[in-house]
C-alpha positions in Angstrom: -58.5 2.3 75.2 -57.5 1.3 78.7 -53.8 0.7 78.1 -52.1 3.8 76.7 -49.0 1.8 75.7 -50.9 0.0 73.0 -51.1 3.0 70.6 -47.4 3.6 71.3 -46.5 0.1 70.4 -48.8 0.4 67.3 -46.9 3.5 66.3 -43.5 1.7 66.5 -44.9 -1.3 64.6 -46.3 1.1 62.0 -43.1 3.0 61.6 -41.3 -0.3 60.9 -43.9 -1.2 58.3 -43.4 2.3 56.9 -39.7 1.5 56.3 -40.9 -1.4 54.1 -43.4 0.8 52.3 -40.4 3.1 51.3 -38.9 0.1 49.6 -42.1 -0.6 47.7 -42.4 3.1 46.7 -38.9 3.1 45.3 -38.8 -0.2 43.6 -42.3 -1.0 42.3 -42.3 1.7 39.6 -38.9 0.4 38.4 -40.2 -3.2 38.3 -37.6 -4.3 40.9 -38.0 -6.9 43.6 -39.1 -5.6 46.9 -37.3 -8.4 48.7 -33.8 -8.5 47.2 -31.4 -6.9 47.4 -31.7 -5.6 51.0 -32.2 -1.9 51.7 -29.5 0.3 50.2 -28.6 3.9 49.8 -30.7 5.5 46.9 -27.6 7.4 45.8 -24.6 5.0 46.0 -26.6 1.8 46.3 -24.4 0.7 49.3 -26.2 -1.8 51.6 -27.6 -0.1 54.7 -26.5 -1.8 57.9 -29.3 -2.8 60.4 -28.3 -0.2 62.9 -28.7 2.5 60.2 -32.1 1.2 59.3 -34.0 2.0 62.4 -37.2 3.9 61.4 -36.9 7.7 61.9 -34.2 7.5 64.6 -31.4 6.5 62.1 -32.4 9.4 59.8 -32.0 11.8 62.7 -28.8 10.2 64.0 -27.2 10.3 60.5 -28.5 13.9 60.0 -30.3 12.7 56.9 -27.2 11.5 55.1 -25.8 8.2 53.9 -23.0 6.9 56.2 -21.1 5.6 53.2 -21.2 8.3 50.6 -22.5 11.3 52.5 -25.4 12.0 50.1 -28.6 13.4 51.5 -31.4 10.9 52.0 -34.8 12.2 50.8 -37.0 13.5 53.6 -39.7 11.3 52.2 -38.3 8.3 54.0 -38.8 9.4 57.6 -42.1 11.1 56.7 -43.5 7.8 55.3 -42.4 6.0 58.5 -44.0 8.6 60.7 -47.2 8.7 58.7 -47.5 4.9 58.7 -46.8 4.9 62.5 -49.5 7.5 63.1 -52.0 5.6 61.0 -51.3 2.4 62.9 -51.9 4.1 66.2 -55.1 5.7 65.0 -56.5 2.4 63.6 -55.9 0.8 67.1 -57.5 3.7 68.9 -60.6 3.7 66.6 -61.0 0.0 66.0 -59.2 -1.7 68.9 -57.2 -4.9 68.7 -59.5 -6.4 66.1 -59.4 -8.0 62.7 -61.1 -4.9 61.3 -58.1 -2.9 62.5 -55.6 -5.2 60.8 -57.6 -5.1 57.5 -58.0 -1.4 57.5 -54.3 -0.8 58.3 -53.4 -3.0 55.3 -55.6 -0.9 53.1 -54.0 2.3 54.4 -50.5 0.9 53.7 -51.6 0.2 50.1 -53.0 3.7 49.8 -49.8 5.3 51.2 -47.7 3.4 48.5 -50.2 4.6 45.8 -50.1 8.2 47.0 -46.3 8.6 46.7 -45.9 6.6 43.5 -48.7 8.6 41.8 -47.1 11.8 43.0 -43.7 10.8 41.7 -44.6 8.9 38.5 -48.3 9.7 37.7 -49.1 6.0 37.7 -51.1 3.7 40.0 -49.5 0.2 39.8 -51.9 -2.6 38.8 -49.9 -4.9 41.1 -51.5 -3.1 44.0 -55.0 -2.1 42.8 -56.0 -5.3 41.0 -55.1 -7.8 43.8 -56.5 -5.2 46.2 -60.0 -5.5 44.6 -60.0 -9.2 45.2 -58.5 -8.9 48.7 -61.1 -6.2 49.6 -63.9 -8.5 48.5 -62.6 -11.5 50.5 -62.1 -9.2 53.5 -65.8 -8.2 53.4 -66.7 -11.6 54.8 -65.0 -11.1 58.2 -65.4 -7.2 58.2 -68.2 -5.8 60.3 -70.5 -4.1 59.3 -69.5 -4.4 55.6 -71.1 -7.3 53.8 -70.0 -9.1 50.6 -72.9 -7.4 48.7 -71.7 -4.0 50.0 -68.3 -4.8 48.6 -69.6 -5.9 45.2 -71.7 -2.7 45.0 -68.7 -0.7 46.0 -66.5 -2.4 43.3 -69.1 -1.8 40.6 -69.9 1.7 41.6 -66.3 2.7 42.2 -65.0 1.4 38.9 -68.1 2.1 36.9 -68.7 5.7 38.1 -65.1 6.9 37.2 -65.3 4.9 34.0 -68.4 6.8 32.9 -66.8 10.1 34.0 -63.7 9.3 32.0 -65.8 8.4 28.9 -67.9 11.5 29.2 -64.8 13.8 29.6 -63.3 12.2 26.5 -66.5 12.6 24.4 -66.6 16.3 25.3 -62.9 17.2 25.1 -61.4 14.4 23.0 -58.8 14.2 25.7 -58.1 11.6 28.4 -58.8 13.3 31.7 -59.1 10.2 34.0 -56.6 7.4 33.9 -57.4 3.8 34.1 -55.4 3.6 37.3 -57.8 5.9 39.1 -60.7 3.7 38.0 -59.1 0.5 39.4 -58.1 2.4 42.5 -61.6 3.5 43.3 -62.9 0.0 42.6 -60.4 -1.3 45.2 -61.6 1.3 47.7 -65.2 0.3 47.0 -64.2 -3.3 47.7 -63.1 -2.4 51.2 -65.5 0.4 52.1 -68.7 -0.4 50.1 -70.8 2.0 48.1 -71.2 4.6 50.8 -67.4 4.8 51.1 -67.2 5.4 47.3 -69.5 8.4 47.4 -67.7 9.9 50.4 -64.3 9.2 48.8 -65.2 11.0 45.6 -66.7 14.0 47.4 -63.6 14.5 49.6 -61.2 13.8 46.7 -63.0 16.4 44.5 -63.0 19.0 47.2 -59.4 18.6 48.3 -58.2 18.2 44.7 -60.0 21.4 43.7 -58.6 23.4 46.6 -55.0 22.2 46.0 -55.4 22.9 42.2 -56.6 26.4 42.9 -53.7 27.1 45.3 -51.2 25.8 42.8 -52.6 28.1 40.1 -52.7 31.1 42.5 -49.0 30.7 43.5 -47.6 29.5 40.2 -47.0 31.2 36.9 -50.1 31.8 34.9 -48.7 30.0 31.9 -47.8 26.9 33.9 -50.1 23.8 33.4 -50.3 21.2 36.1 -50.9 17.5 35.5 -52.4 16.9 39.0 -52.7 13.2 39.8 -56.1 12.3 41.3 -54.9 9.1 43.0 -53.6 10.8 46.1 -56.9 12.6 46.7 -58.9 9.4 46.3 -56.6 7.8 48.8 -57.0 10.7 51.2 -60.8 10.5 50.8 -60.8 6.8 51.6 -58.7 7.2 54.7 -60.9 10.1 55.8 -63.9 7.8 55.4 -62.4 5.1 57.7 -62.1 7.5 60.6 -64.9 10.1 60.0 -67.2 8.9 57.2 -69.9 6.9 59.0 -70.1 9.5 61.8 -70.4 12.4 59.3 -73.0 10.5 57.2 -75.1 9.8 60.3 -74.9 13.4 61.4 -75.8 14.7 57.9 -78.7 12.4 57.2 -80.1 11.6 60.7 -78.9 14.6 62.8 -76.8 12.3 65.1 -73.9 14.4 66.5 -70.8 12.5 65.5 -68.4 13.4 68.3 
């Protein structure tokens, strides 16, 4: 990209969006409005002034504490802002100032919300995944090179594949091992990324989920059982596909060096 200031501006824009994502992460599980009331301290609920609501910088200036009550503000807030800013800059670098970049950034924002809500509450809100399926299909018309057929195949494969895995697991163990939220999430991912993106996402999610699960079992007590949510790993797999998937697939199948 010729102008190096564009990724910087994208980072600032993304960090501001990340501030809004924090509101969504906090309020959606509680079925609260994401519009009203305005931003407030999670401890004392005192409204946050505009000069205390500058992404990342306000957290550093206030030493991670509420100006009103002095309670610590979770580190998650600036981390989400930084992560969203980095993702915005990467999208611009990879896809340029295009409609594709805007659509993919919107998908990443939805996935960031899902990651943190699933980690905190072990749920994937339908209010994100179900509209996301429709939005992903509609986005397939302007997206290039994704086609509407690719999107339909991705929806059917993403939702159907995990549904069959969930049914098979239940038949074998008589226990639920895959939540309905994961099924709808992968259908949403398939709507945006197509059937190839579904396979790549499942592969990356399985590998990363297995590695994290093994590390947790190694460093935790042997009698401790983990309910490890799968949604964050699916989200990580989808984001990885956006930036690396097509190149790695071309390298694997056709011997085209991706970088």
